[in-house]
C-alpha positions as CSV (number, residue, x, y, z in Angstrom):
1,M,109.2,111.0,74.9
2,R,110.4,110.6,78.5
3,R,114.2,110.4,79.2
4,S,115.5,107.1,80.3
5,I,116.5,106.9,84.0
6,Q,120.3,107.0,84.5
7,F,122.4,107.5,87.6
8,Q,122.7,111.3,87.0
9,N,118.8,111.7,86.8
10,H,117.7,108.9,89.1
11,P,114.8,110.3,91.3
12,F,115.7,108.3,94.3
13,R,119.3,107.6,94.8
14,F,118.8,105.8,98.0
15,L,116.8,103.1,96.0
16,L,119.8,102.7,93.7
17,Y,122.0,102.3,96.7
18,L,119.7,99.7,98.1
19,E,119.7,97.8,95.1
20,W,123.6,97.6,95.1
21,A,123.4,96.5,98.7
22,L,121.0,93.7,98.0
23,L,123.0,92.5,95.0
24,A,126.2,92.7,97.1
25,I,124.6,90.4,99.5
26,A,123.7,87.9,96.7
27,L,127.5,88.3,95.6
28,T,128.6,87.5,98.9
29,G,126.4,84.4,99.1
30,L,128.1,83.3,95.9
31,L,131.6,83.8,97.2
32,I,130.9,81.7,100.2
33,P,131.5,78.1,99.5
34,A,128.2,76.0,99.8
35,Q,127.8,72.3,100.3
36,P,126.1,70.9,97.1
37,L,122.7,69.6,97.6
38,L,123.3,66.9,95.1
39,D,126.1,64.3,95.8
40,G,124.5,61.1,94.6
41,P,121.9,61.3,91.7
42,P,124.0,61.2,88.4
43,Q,121.3,63.1,86.5
44,F,122.0,66.2,88.6
45,Q,125.8,66.1,88.4
46,R,126.0,68.0,85.2
47,I,124.7,71.1,87.1
48,L,127.6,71.3,89.5
49,L,130.1,74.0,88.5
50,P,133.7,74.1,89.5
51,S,133.5,77.9,90.4
52,P,130.9,80.6,90.8
53,I,132.4,82.9,88.1
54,V,129.7,82.7,85.7
55,P,126.8,83.4,88.2
56,I,128.8,86.3,89.7
57,V,129.2,87.8,86.2
58,C,125.4,87.4,85.8
59,V,124.6,89.2,89.1
60,T,127.0,91.9,88.1
61,A,125.4,92.3,84.8
62,F,122.1,92.5,86.3
63,G,123.4,95.1,88.7
64,L,124.9,97.2,85.8
65,L,121.5,97.1,84.1
66,G,120.1,99.3,86.9
67,L,122.3,102.2,85.7
68,W,120.0,102.6,82.6
69,L,116.2,102.2,82.7
70,P,114.3,102.9,79.6
71,T,111.1,104.7,80.0
72,G,110.1,105.6,76.4
73,H,109.2,102.9,73.9
74,L,107.4,99.8,75.1
75,L,109.5,97.4,73.3
76,S,112.7,98.7,74.8
77,R,111.3,98.4,78.3
78,L,110.0,94.9,77.6
79,G,113.4,94.0,76.1
80,H,115.2,95.4,79.1
81,T,112.9,93.6,81.6
82,A,113.2,90.2,79.6
83,L,117.1,90.5,79.9
84,Q,116.8,91.1,83.6
85,I,114.6,88.0,84.0
86,A,117.0,86.0,81.9
87,L,119.8,86.8,84.0
88,I,117.9,86.0,87.2
89,G,116.9,82.5,85.6
90,L,120.4,81.8,84.5
91,T,121.9,82.7,87.9
92,G,119.3,80.3,89.5
93,V,120.1,77.6,87.1
94,L,123.8,77.9,87.7
95,T,123.5,77.7,91.3
96,L,120.8,75.0,91.4
97,A,123.1,72.5,93.1
98,G,123.8,74.9,95.9
99,G,120.3,75.4,96.8
100,R,120.3,79.3,96.7
101,L,117.2,81.2,95.8
102,F,118.4,84.8,95.3
103,P,115.2,86.5,96.5
104,F,116.9,89.9,96.7
105,M,117.2,89.9,92.7
106,Y,113.4,89.5,92.4
107,I,112.9,92.5,94.7
108,V,115.3,94.5,92.7
109,L,113.5,93.6,89.5
110,V,110.1,94.7,91.1
111,I,111.7,98.1,92.2
112,R,113.0,98.7,88.7
113,S,109.6,97.9,87.1
114,C,108.0,100.7,89.2
115,F,110.1,103.2,87.3
116,M,109.4,101.7,84.0
117,Y,105.8,100.8,84.0
118,G,102.5,101.9,85.2
119,M,100.5,100.2,88.0
120,V,99.3,97.4,85.5
121,G,102.9,96.6,84.5
122,R,104.1,96.7,88.3
123,I,101.4,94.1,89.2
124,A,102.5,92.0,86.1
125,I,106.2,92.1,86.9
126,S,105.4,91.3,90.6
127,S,103.4,88.3,89.7
128,I,106.1,87.1,87.3
129,S,108.6,87.6,90.1
130,L,106.4,85.7,92.7
131,T,105.8,82.8,90.1
132,L,109.5,82.4,89.4
133,F,110.5,82.4,93.1
134,G,107.9,79.8,93.8
135,W,109.0,77.5,91.0
136,A,112.7,78.0,92.0
137,M,111.9,77.1,95.7
138,Q,109.8,74.1,94.7
139,L,112.5,72.7,92.3
140,R,115.1,73.0,95.1
141,L,113.0,71.4,97.7
142,R,112.2,68.5,95.4
143,M,115.9,68.0,94.9
144,L,116.3,68.1,98.6
145,L,113.9,65.3,98.9
146,T,115.9,63.1,96.7
147,L,118.8,63.1,99.4
148,I,116.4,62.1,102.3
149,P,115.7,58.5,103.0
150,P,112.1,57.4,101.8
151,R,110.4,57.6,105.2
152,P,111.5,61.0,106.3
153,A,110.9,62.1,102.9
154,R,107.3,61.1,103.1
155,L,106.9,63.0,106.6
156,L,108.6,66.1,104.9
157,R,106.2,66.0,102.0
158,S,103.3,66.5,104.2
159,V,104.9,69.6,105.8
160,L,106.4,71.1,102.6
161,P,103.1,72.4,101.1
162,N,102.3,74.6,104.2
163,L,105.9,75.8,104.3
164,Q,105.9,76.7,100.7
165,L,102.7,78.5,100.9
166,N,103.8,80.4,103.9
167,I,107.2,81.4,102.3
168,L,105.3,82.5,99.0
169,F,102.9,84.4,101.1
170,L,105.5,86.3,103.0
171,F,107.5,86.9,99.8
172,G,104.3,88.1,98.1
173,L,103.7,90.6,100.9
174,T,107.2,91.7,100.7
175,L,106.7,92.5,96.9
176,V,103.3,94.2,97.6
177,F,105.0,96.3,100.2
178,V,107.8,97.2,97.9
179,V,105.3,98.2,95.1
180,L,103.3,100.4,97.4
181,L,106.3,102.1,98.9
182,V,108.0,103.0,95.6
183,N,104.5,104.0,94.3
184,A,104.0,106.3,97.3
185,L,107.4,107.8,96.7
186,L,106.8,108.4,93.1
187,T,103.3,109.9,93.8
188,E,105.0,112.2,96.3
189,R,107.6,113.1,93.8
190,Q,104.9,113.9,91.2
191,S,103.1,115.9,93.7
192,Q,106.1,118.0,94.7
193,E,106.9,118.5,90.9
194,K,103.3,119.7,90.3
195,L,103.6,122.0,93.3
196,R,106.9,123.3,92.0
197,L,105.4,124.0,88.6
198,A,102.4,125.7,90.2
199,N,104.6,127.9,92.2
200,Q,106.7,128.7,89.2
201,Q,103.4,129.8,87.1
202,L,102.2,131.7,90.1
203,R,105.6,133.5,90.5
204,Q,105.5,134.2,86.7
205,S,101.8,135.4,87.0
206,A,102.8,137.8,90.0
207,Q,105.8,139.3,87.9
208,E,103.4,139.7,84.9
209,I,100.7,141.4,87.1
210,E,103.3,143.6,88.7
211,R,104.7,144.6,85.1
212,L,101.1,145.4,83.9
213,A,100.6,147.6,87.0
214,M,103.8,149.5,86.5
215,D,102.8,149.9,82.9
216,Q,99.5,151.3,83.9
217,E,101.0,153.6,86.5
218,R,103.3,155.0,83.8
219,S,100.5,155.5,81.5
220,R,98.6,157.4,84.3
221,I,101.6,159.5,85.2
222,A,102.2,160.3,81.4
223,R,98.5,161.2,81.0
224,D,98.5,163.4,84.0
225,I,101.6,165.1,82.9
226,H,100.3,165.5,79.4
227,D,97.0,167.0,80.6
228,S,98.6,169.4,83.0
229,L,101.2,170.5,80.9
230,G,98.8,171.1,77.9
231,H,96.4,173.1,80.3
232,A,99.3,175.2,81.4
233,L,100.6,175.9,77.9
234,T,96.9,176.8,76.8
235,S,96.6,179.2,79.7
236,L,100.0,180.9,78.9
237,N,99.0,181.1,75.3
238,I,95.6,182.8,76.1
239,Q,97.5,185.2,78.5
């Protein structure tokens, strides 16, 4: 069973620091007052929150989950990932009126999945992140259309599909780049680890060969001494 990834044994500390930096940007966005997108429609007034305390707690809890990444049982990994996705979704719902998307949280989720799953799992988590991001963006754009007069809204609807597609494409490329980057780092780390083990085995083999050579040399010297001493004693005995 592999050890869980913690702060002490994290293979790439700079990625952990990058996660904290991205989440700090998300927290900064929560602390900055935003003009609510929804002022008129009463069906959305229930979403407005008096303070961003709960979303800040969700983002903070999401950040703390990065200090422990399970790599053993599949159920523990799936539970950890589901909890992360739930925190992202809860943060998005609580900030729905402010129009924030929090793309950095999805990127952090994909980075963590690279340490917890194989390539199939990484692709699955990236697809889930892209789907959730697209759904959140579409929901916010629909809410934005409710605040625009009918005629400009019709013009905007003709432009929004291409805009959404371009944003999703760029975000998907970002996720692919993140997966490939972390995968390259992990592959390089594994290659270095294999090279270190090979060097260690080679060093042990060299030490073993040296020890065997020394033993053989001792045996040869002892045999020579025995033969020469036995010949000398035999000669003395005959004389």
